[in-house]
HTML snippet that shows the backbone in 3Dmol.js (N, CA, C, O; Angstrom):
<script src="https://3Dmol.org/build/3Dmol-min.js"></script>
<div id="view" style="width:600px;height:400px;position:relative"></div>
<script>
const pdb = `
ATOM      1  N   MET A   1     295.011 127.054  -3.526  1.00  0.00           N
ATOM      2  CA  MET A   1     295.889 127.058  -2.427  1.00  0.00           C
ATOM      3  C   MET A   1     295.300 128.004  -1.442  1.00  0.00           C
ATOM      4  O   MET A   1     294.812 129.078  -1.795  1.00  0.00           O
ATOM      5  N   LEU A   2     295.347 127.594  -0.174  1.00  0.00           N
ATOM      6  CA  LEU A   2     294.883 128.354   0.924  1.00  0.00           C
ATOM      7  C   LEU A   2     296.006 128.988   1.684  1.00  0.00           C
ATOM      8  O   LEU A   2     296.896 128.283   2.159  1.00  0.00           O
ATOM      9  N   LEU A   3     296.002 130.353   1.825  1.00  0.00           N
ATOM     10  CA  LEU A   3     296.882 131.098   2.500  1.00  0.00           C
ATOM     11  C   LEU A   3     296.324 131.739   3.706  1.00  0.00           C
ATOM     12  O   LEU A   3     295.357 132.496   3.617  1.00  0.00           O
ATOM     13  N   ILE A   4     296.906 131.461   4.849  1.00  0.00           N
ATOM     14  CA  ILE A   4     296.523 132.157   6.078  1.00  0.00           C
ATOM     15  C   ILE A   4     297.532 133.003   6.626  1.00  0.00           C
ATOM     16  O   ILE A   4     298.629 132.515   6.898  1.00  0.00           O
ATOM     17  N   SER A   5     297.276 134.323   6.840  1.00  0.00           N
ATOM     18  CA  SER A   5     298.316 135.176   7.310  1.00  0.00           C
ATOM     19  C   SER A   5     297.734 136.318   7.989  1.00  0.00           C
ATOM     20  O   SER A   5     296.641 136.737   7.606  1.00  0.00           O
ATOM     21  N   ALA A   6     298.401 136.920   9.048  1.00  0.00           N
ATOM     22  CA  ALA A   6     298.107 138.106   9.717  1.00  0.00           C
ATOM     23  C   ALA A   6     298.627 139.370   8.974  1.00  0.00           C
ATOM     24  O   ALA A   6     298.187 140.496   9.207  1.00  0.00           O
ATOM     25  N   ASP A   7     299.607 139.095   8.052  1.00  0.00           N
ATOM     26  CA  ASP A   7     300.222 140.122   7.334  1.00  0.00           C
ATOM     27  C   ASP A   7     299.349 140.601   6.096  1.00  0.00           C
ATOM     28  O   ASP A   7     299.349 139.953   5.049  1.00  0.00           O
ATOM     29  N   LEU A   8     298.671 141.661   6.243  1.00  0.00           N
ATOM     30  CA  LEU A   8     297.680 142.094   5.186  1.00  0.00           C
ATOM     31  C   LEU A   8     298.439 142.364   3.951  1.00  0.00           C
ATOM     32  O   LEU A   8     297.904 142.041   2.890  1.00  0.00           O
ATOM     33  N   ASN A   9     299.622 142.914   3.931  1.00  0.00           N
ATOM     34  CA  ASN A   9     300.382 143.201   2.700  1.00  0.00           C
ATOM     35  C   ASN A   9     300.641 141.910   1.925  1.00  0.00           C
ATOM     36  O   ASN A   9     300.457 141.871   0.709  1.00  0.00           O
ATOM     37  N   GLU A  10     301.076 140.828   2.639  1.00  0.00           N
ATOM     38  CA  GLU A  10     301.364 139.567   2.075  1.00  0.00           C
ATOM     39  C   GLU A  10     300.016 139.012   1.397  1.00  0.00           C
ATOM     40  O   GLU A  10     300.030 138.522   0.268  1.00  0.00           O
ATOM     41  N   LEU A  11     298.889 139.123   2.148  1.00  0.00           N
ATOM     42  CA  LEU A  11     297.762 138.537   1.566  1.00  0.00           C
ATOM     43  C   LEU A  11     297.304 139.275   0.256  1.00  0.00           C
ATOM     44  O   LEU A  11     296.882 138.637  -0.709  1.00  0.00           O
ATOM     45  N   LEU A  12     297.400 140.598   0.260  1.00  0.00           N
ATOM     46  CA  LEU A  12     296.978 141.314  -0.921  1.00  0.00           C
ATOM     47  C   LEU A  12     298.035 141.125  -2.059  1.00  0.00           C
ATOM     48  O   LEU A  12     297.640 141.192  -3.223  1.00  0.00           O
ATOM     49  N   GLU A  13     299.172 140.923  -1.827  1.00  0.00           N
ATOM     50  CA  GLU A  13     300.196 140.661  -2.869  1.00  0.00           C
ATOM     51  C   GLU A  13     300.042 139.291  -3.490  1.00  0.00           C
ATOM     52  O   GLU A  13     300.263 139.127  -4.690  1.00  0.00           O
ATOM     53  N   LEU A  14     299.664 138.295  -2.685  1.00  0.00           N
ATOM     54  CA  LEU A  14     299.677 136.852  -3.144  1.00  0.00           C
ATOM     55  C   LEU A  14     298.306 136.360  -3.534  1.00  0.00           C
ATOM     56  O   LEU A  14     298.209 135.323  -4.189  1.00  0.00           O
ATOM     57  N   SER A  15     297.218 137.059  -3.161  1.00  0.00           N
ATOM     58  CA  SER A  15     295.874 136.411  -3.323  1.00  0.00           C
ATOM     59  C   SER A  15     295.114 136.986  -4.525  1.00  0.00           C
ATOM     60  O   SER A  15     295.302 138.130  -4.937  1.00  0.00           O
ATOM     61  N   ASP A  16     294.242 136.120  -5.060  1.00  0.00           N
ATOM     62  CA  ASP A  16     293.277 136.579  -6.143  1.00  0.00           C
ATOM     63  C   ASP A  16     291.960 136.889  -5.437  1.00  0.00           C
ATOM     64  O   ASP A  16     291.180 137.713  -5.913  1.00  0.00           O
ATOM     65  N   ARG A  17     291.724 136.269  -4.368  1.00  0.00           N
ATOM     66  CA  ARG A  17     290.432 136.310  -3.695  1.00  0.00           C
ATOM     67  C   ARG A  17     290.731 136.262  -2.184  1.00  0.00           C
ATOM     68  O   ARG A  17     291.586 135.499  -1.734  1.00  0.00           O
ATOM     69  N   VAL A  18     290.031 137.066  -1.440  1.00  0.00           N
ATOM     70  CA  VAL A  18     290.255 137.171  -0.028  1.00  0.00           C
ATOM     71  C   VAL A  18     288.964 136.860   0.697  1.00  0.00           C
ATOM     72  O   VAL A  18     287.970 137.526   0.407  1.00  0.00           O
ATOM     73  N   LEU A  19     288.883 135.860   1.663  1.00  0.00           N
ATOM     74  CA  LEU A  19     287.766 135.614   2.452  1.00  0.00           C
ATOM     75  C   LEU A  19     288.122 136.113   3.937  1.00  0.00           C
ATOM     76  O   LEU A  19     289.204 135.784   4.423  1.00  0.00           O
ATOM     77  N   VAL A  20     287.317 136.818   4.581  1.00  0.00           N
ATOM     78  CA  VAL A  20     287.526 137.326   5.892  1.00  0.00           C
ATOM     79  C   VAL A  20     286.714 136.470   6.771  1.00  0.00           C
ATOM     80  O   VAL A  20     285.528 136.310   6.485  1.00  0.00           O
ATOM     81  N   MET A  21     287.226 135.892   7.826  1.00  0.00           N
ATOM     82  CA  MET A  21     286.478 135.171   8.910  1.00  0.00           C
ATOM     83  C   MET A  21     286.509 135.900  10.223  1.00  0.00           C
ATOM     84  O   MET A  21     287.516 136.510  10.582  1.00  0.00           O
ATOM     85  N   LEU A  22     285.395 135.840  10.952  1.00  0.00           N
ATOM     86  CA  LEU A  22     285.359 136.373  12.341  1.00  0.00           C
ATOM     87  C   LEU A  22     284.396 135.356  13.128  1.00  0.00           C
ATOM     88  O   LEU A  22     283.250 135.098  12.760  1.00  0.00           O
ATOM     89  N   LYS A  23     284.990 134.842  14.205  1.00  0.00           N
ATOM     90  CA  LYS A  23     284.363 133.922  15.041  1.00  0.00           C
ATOM     91  C   LYS A  23     283.756 132.730  14.231  1.00  0.00           C
ATOM     92  O   LYS A  23     282.586 132.378  14.379  1.00  0.00           O
ATOM     93  N   GLY A  24     284.592 132.155  13.400  1.00  0.00           N
ATOM     94  CA  GLY A  24     284.215 130.985  12.550  1.00  0.00           C
ATOM     95  C   GLY A  24     283.104 131.241  11.533  1.00  0.00           C
ATOM     96  O   GLY A  24     282.428 130.316  11.081  1.00  0.00           O
ATOM     97  N   LYS A  25     282.940 132.463  11.201  1.00  0.00           N
ATOM     98  CA  LYS A  25     281.921 132.849  10.153  1.00  0.00           C
ATOM     99  C   LYS A  25     282.602 133.678   9.101  1.00  0.00           C
ATOM    100  O   LYS A  25     283.374 134.582   9.420  1.00  0.00           O
ATOM    101  N   ILE A  26     282.326 133.384   7.856  1.00  0.00           N
ATOM    102  CA  ILE A  26     282.880 134.313   6.721  1.00  0.00           C
ATOM    103  C   ILE A  26     282.011 135.624   6.748  1.00  0.00           C
ATOM    104  O   ILE A  26     280.787 135.592   6.626  1.00  0.00           O
ATOM    105  N   VAL A  27     282.659 136.655   6.900  1.00  0.00           N
ATOM    106  CA  VAL A  27     281.935 137.913   6.964  1.00  0.00           C
ATOM    107  C   VAL A  27     282.170 138.803   5.684  1.00  0.00           C
ATOM    108  O   VAL A  27     281.471 139.796   5.482  1.00  0.00           O
ATOM    109  N   ALA A  28     283.200 138.405   4.806  1.00  0.00           N
ATOM    110  CA  ALA A  28     283.434 139.069   3.514  1.00  0.00           C
ATOM    111  C   ALA A  28     284.100 138.200   2.618  1.00  0.00           C
ATOM    112  O   ALA A  28     284.960 137.413   3.014  1.00  0.00           O
ATOM    113  N   GLU A  29     283.725 138.305   1.326  1.00  0.00           N
ATOM    114  CA  GLU A  29     284.424 137.626   0.207  1.00  0.00           C
ATOM    115  C   GLU A  29     284.739 138.767  -0.903  1.00  0.00           C
ATOM    116  O   GLU A  29     283.872 139.350  -1.554  1.00  0.00           O
ATOM    117  N   LEU A  30     286.018 138.960  -0.991  1.00  0.00           N
ATOM    118  CA  LEU A  30     286.416 140.046  -1.881  1.00  0.00           C
ATOM    119  C   LEU A  30     287.359 139.542  -2.978  1.00  0.00           C
ATOM    120  O   LEU A  30     288.273 138.761  -2.714  1.00  0.00           O
ATOM    121  N   SER A  31     287.126 139.996  -4.202  1.00  0.00           N
ATOM    122  CA  SER A  31     288.085 139.820  -5.293  1.00  0.00           C
ATOM    123  C   SER A  31     289.177 140.758  -5.039  1.00  0.00           C
ATOM    124  O   SER A  31     288.949 141.945  -4.806  1.00  0.00           O
ATOM    125  N   ASN A  32     290.430 140.237  -5.078  1.00  0.00           N
ATOM    126  CA  ASN A  32     291.555 141.199  -4.934  1.00  0.00           C
ATOM    127  C   ASN A  32     291.721 142.042  -6.070  1.00  0.00           C
ATOM    128  O   ASN A  32     291.840 141.592  -7.209  1.00  0.00           O
ATOM    129  N   SER A  33     291.732 143.321  -5.770  1.00  0.00           N
ATOM    130  CA  SER A  33     291.954 144.404  -6.774  1.00  0.00           C
ATOM    131  C   SER A  33     292.680 145.621  -6.021  1.00  0.00           C
ATOM    132  O   SER A  33     292.762 145.654  -4.793  1.00  0.00           O
ATOM    133  N   PRO A  34     293.157 146.531  -6.787  1.00  0.00           N
ATOM    134  CA  PRO A  34     293.850 147.655  -6.185  1.00  0.00           C
ATOM    135  C   PRO A  34     292.984 148.459  -5.208  1.00  0.00           C
ATOM    136  O   PRO A  34     293.510 149.134  -4.323  1.00  0.00           O
ATOM    137  N   LYS A  35     291.613 148.384  -5.374  1.00  0.00           N
ATOM    138  CA  LYS A  35     290.742 149.259  -4.516  1.00  0.00           C
ATOM    139  C   LYS A  35     290.566 148.584  -3.156  1.00  0.00           C
ATOM    140  O   LYS A  35     289.997 149.235  -2.280  1.00  0.00           O
ATOM    141  N   ILE A  36     290.979 147.395  -2.897  1.00  0.00           N
ATOM    142  CA  ILE A  36     290.852 146.814  -1.529  1.00  0.00           C
ATOM    143  C   ILE A  36     291.990 147.449  -0.668  1.00  0.00           C
ATOM    144  O   ILE A  36     293.163 147.464  -1.042  1.00  0.00           O
ATOM    145  N   SER A  37     291.563 147.959   0.484  1.00  0.00           N
ATOM    146  CA  SER A  37     292.667 148.561   1.277  1.00  0.00           C
ATOM    147  C   SER A  37     292.861 147.734   2.636  1.00  0.00           C
ATOM    148  O   SER A  37     291.966 146.994   3.043  1.00  0.00           O
ATOM    149  N   GLU A  38     293.918 147.873   3.231  1.00  0.00           N
ATOM    150  CA  GLU A  38     294.126 147.253   4.534  1.00  0.00           C
ATOM    151  C   GLU A  38     293.129 147.651   5.540  1.00  0.00           C
ATOM    152  O   GLU A  38     292.681 146.840   6.351  1.00  0.00           O
ATOM    153  N   GLU A  39     292.757 148.947   5.500  1.00  0.00           N
ATOM    154  CA  GLU A  39     291.726 149.565   6.399  1.00  0.00           C
ATOM    155  C   GLU A  39     290.363 148.854   6.197  1.00  0.00           C
ATOM    156  O   GLU A  39     289.682 148.570   7.183  1.00  0.00           O
ATOM    157  N   GLU A  40     289.955 148.564   4.949  1.00  0.00           N
ATOM    158  CA  GLU A  40     288.590 148.005   4.731  1.00  0.00           C
ATOM    159  C   GLU A  40     288.732 146.489   5.306  1.00  0.00           C
ATOM    160  O   GLU A  40     287.860 145.992   6.019  1.00  0.00           O
ATOM    161  N   LEU A  41     289.845 145.848   4.947  1.00  0.00           N
ATOM    162  CA  LEU A  41     290.030 144.347   5.522  1.00  0.00           C
ATOM    163  C   LEU A  41     289.916 144.464   7.062  1.00  0.00           C
ATOM    164  O   LEU A  41     289.192 143.683   7.679  1.00  0.00           O
ATOM    165  N   GLY A  42     290.606 145.407   7.671  1.00  0.00           N
ATOM    166  CA  GLY A  42     290.581 145.577   9.104  1.00  0.00           C
ATOM    167  C   GLY A  42     289.230 145.759   9.713  1.00  0.00           C
ATOM    168  O   GLY A  42     288.970 145.254  10.805  1.00  0.00           O
ATOM    169  N   LEU A  43     288.354 146.473   9.033  1.00  0.00           N
ATOM    170  CA  LEU A  43     286.993 146.729   9.377  1.00  0.00           C
ATOM    171  C   LEU A  43     286.230 145.334   9.434  1.00  0.00           C
ATOM    172  O   LEU A  43     285.507 145.062  10.393  1.00  0.00           O
ATOM    173  N   TYR A  44     286.396 144.576   8.510  1.00  0.00           N
ATOM    174  CA  TYR A  44     285.781 143.146   8.413  1.00  0.00           C
ATOM    175  C   TYR A  44     286.401 142.388   9.572  1.00  0.00           C
ATOM    176  O   TYR A  44     285.639 141.782  10.325  1.00  0.00           O
ATOM    177  N   MET A  45     287.703 142.362   9.789  1.00  0.00           N
ATOM    178  CA  MET A  45     288.291 141.551  10.730  1.00  0.00           C
ATOM    179  C   MET A  45     287.848 141.881  12.106  1.00  0.00           C
ATOM    180  O   MET A  45     287.787 140.978  12.940  1.00  0.00           O
ATOM    181  N   LEU A  46     287.519 143.165  12.428  1.00  0.00           N
ATOM    182  CA  LEU A  46     287.101 143.625  13.710  1.00  0.00           C
ATOM    183  C   LEU A  46     285.668 143.504  13.943  1.00  0.00           C
ATOM    184  O   LEU A  46     285.207 143.738  15.061  1.00  0.00           O
ATOM    185  N   GLY A  47     284.863 143.123  12.876  1.00  0.00           N
ATOM    186  CA  GLY A  47     283.447 142.948  12.994  1.00  0.00           C
ATOM    187  C   GLY A  47     282.660 144.218  12.854  1.00  0.00           C
ATOM    188  O   GLY A  47     281.457 144.226  13.116  1.00  0.00           O
ATOM    189  N   VAL A  48     283.292 145.284  12.452  1.00  0.00           N
ATOM    190  CA  VAL A  48     282.626 146.568  12.240  1.00  0.00           C
ATOM    191  C   VAL A  48     281.785 146.473  10.957  1.00  0.00           C
ATOM    192  O   VAL A  48     280.719 147.086  10.900  1.00  0.00           O
ATOM    193  N   LYS A  49     282.205 145.752   9.958  1.00  0.00           N
ATOM    194  CA  LYS A  49     281.452 145.581   8.743  1.00  0.00           C
ATOM    195  C   LYS A  49     281.208 144.045   8.506  1.00  0.00           C
ATOM    196  O   LYS A  49     282.070 143.226   8.821  1.00  0.00           O
ATOM    197  N   ASP A  50     280.148 143.720   8.007  1.00  0.00           N
ATOM    198  CA  ASP A  50     279.687 142.369   7.609  1.00  0.00           C
ATOM    199  C   ASP A  50     279.055 142.349   6.201  1.00  0.00           C
ATOM    200  O   ASP A  50     277.859 142.597   6.052  1.00  0.00           O
ATOM    201  N   GLN A  51     279.851 142.057   5.197  1.00  0.00           N
ATOM    202  CA  GLN A  51     279.332 142.102   3.869  1.00  0.00           C
ATOM    203  C   GLN A  51     278.337 141.037   3.614  1.00  0.00           C
ATOM    204  O   GLN A  51     277.461 141.219   2.769  1.00  0.00           O
ATOM    205  N   LEU A  52     278.414 139.933   4.292  1.00  0.00           N
ATOM    206  CA  LEU A  52     277.514 138.830   3.945  1.00  0.00           C
ATOM    207  C   LEU A  52     276.361 138.729   4.974  1.00  0.00           C
ATOM    208  O   LEU A  52     275.734 137.673   5.054  1.00  0.00           O
ATOM    209  N   GLU A  53     276.079 139.708   5.707  1.00  0.00           N
ATOM    210  CA  GLU A  53     275.028 139.684   6.672  1.00  0.00           C
ATOM    211  C   GLU A  53     273.686 139.435   5.874  1.00  0.00           C
ATOM    212  O   GLU A  53     273.364 140.095   4.886  1.00  0.00           O
ATOM    213  N   GLY A  54     272.944 138.411   6.413  1.00  0.00           N
ATOM    214  CA  GLY A  54     271.671 138.215   5.803  1.00  0.00           C
ATOM    215  C   GLY A  54     271.643 137.274   4.634  1.00  0.00           C
ATOM    216  O   GLY A  54     270.572 136.874   4.178  1.00  0.00           O
ATOM    217  N   ARG A  55     272.836 136.908   4.130  1.00  0.00           N
ATOM    218  CA  ARG A  55     272.933 135.893   3.065  1.00  0.00           C
ATOM    219  C   ARG A  55     273.078 134.425   3.660  1.00  0.00           C
ATOM    220  O   ARG A  55     273.406 134.172   4.819  1.00  0.00           O
ATOM    221  N   GLU A  56     272.783 133.524   2.691  1.00  0.00           N
ATOM    222  CA  GLU A  56     272.874 132.076   3.072  1.00  0.00           C
ATOM    223  C   GLU A  56     274.330 131.860   3.420  1.00  0.00           C
ATOM    224  O   GLU A  56     275.237 132.422   2.807  1.00  0.00           O
ATOM    225  N   PRO A  57     274.528 130.991   4.465  1.00  0.00           N
ATOM    226  CA  PRO A  57     275.892 130.711   4.875  1.00  0.00           C
ATOM    227  C   PRO A  57     276.669 129.888   3.663  1.00  0.00           C
ATOM    228  O   PRO A  57     276.079 129.088   2.938  1.00  0.00           O
ATOM    229  N   VAL A  58     277.900 130.161   3.564  1.00  0.00           N
ATOM    230  CA  VAL A  58     278.810 129.524   2.567  1.00  0.00           C
ATOM    231  C   VAL A  58     278.863 127.973   2.957  1.00  0.00           C
ATOM    232  O   VAL A  58     279.057 127.628   4.123  1.00  0.00           O
ATOM    233  N   GLU A  59     278.684 127.084   1.943  1.00  0.00           N
ATOM    234  CA  GLU A  59     278.846 125.620   2.215  1.00  0.00           C
ATOM    235  C   GLU A  59     280.214 125.338   2.845  1.00  0.00           C
ATOM    236  O   GLU A  59     281.236 125.902   2.455  1.00  0.00           O
ATOM    237  N   LYS A  60     280.188 124.467   3.806  1.00  0.00           N
ATOM    238  CA  LYS A  60     281.426 124.016   4.512  1.00  0.00           C
ATOM    239  C   LYS A  60     281.968 122.828   3.804  1.00  0.00           C
ATOM    240  O   LYS A  60     282.993 122.281   4.210  1.00  0.00           O
TER     241      LYS A  60
END
`;
const viewer = $3Dmol.createViewer("view");
viewer.addModel(pdb, "pdb");
viewer.setStyle({}, {cartoon: {color: "spectrum"}});
viewer.zoomTo();
viewer.render();
</script>
């Protein structure tokens, strides 16, 4: 199931895995665990962090 939401609490409660996209590009792929914070997700959403920089693009 694909869940799209701007409510980070909702995403973290309902998801097993979180992909963060910025400008049409996946910048982070995270397994949902208690150590993922809203602040960390926000950094990826704002483009401050890019976990997948330099990796091959994910297949569309």
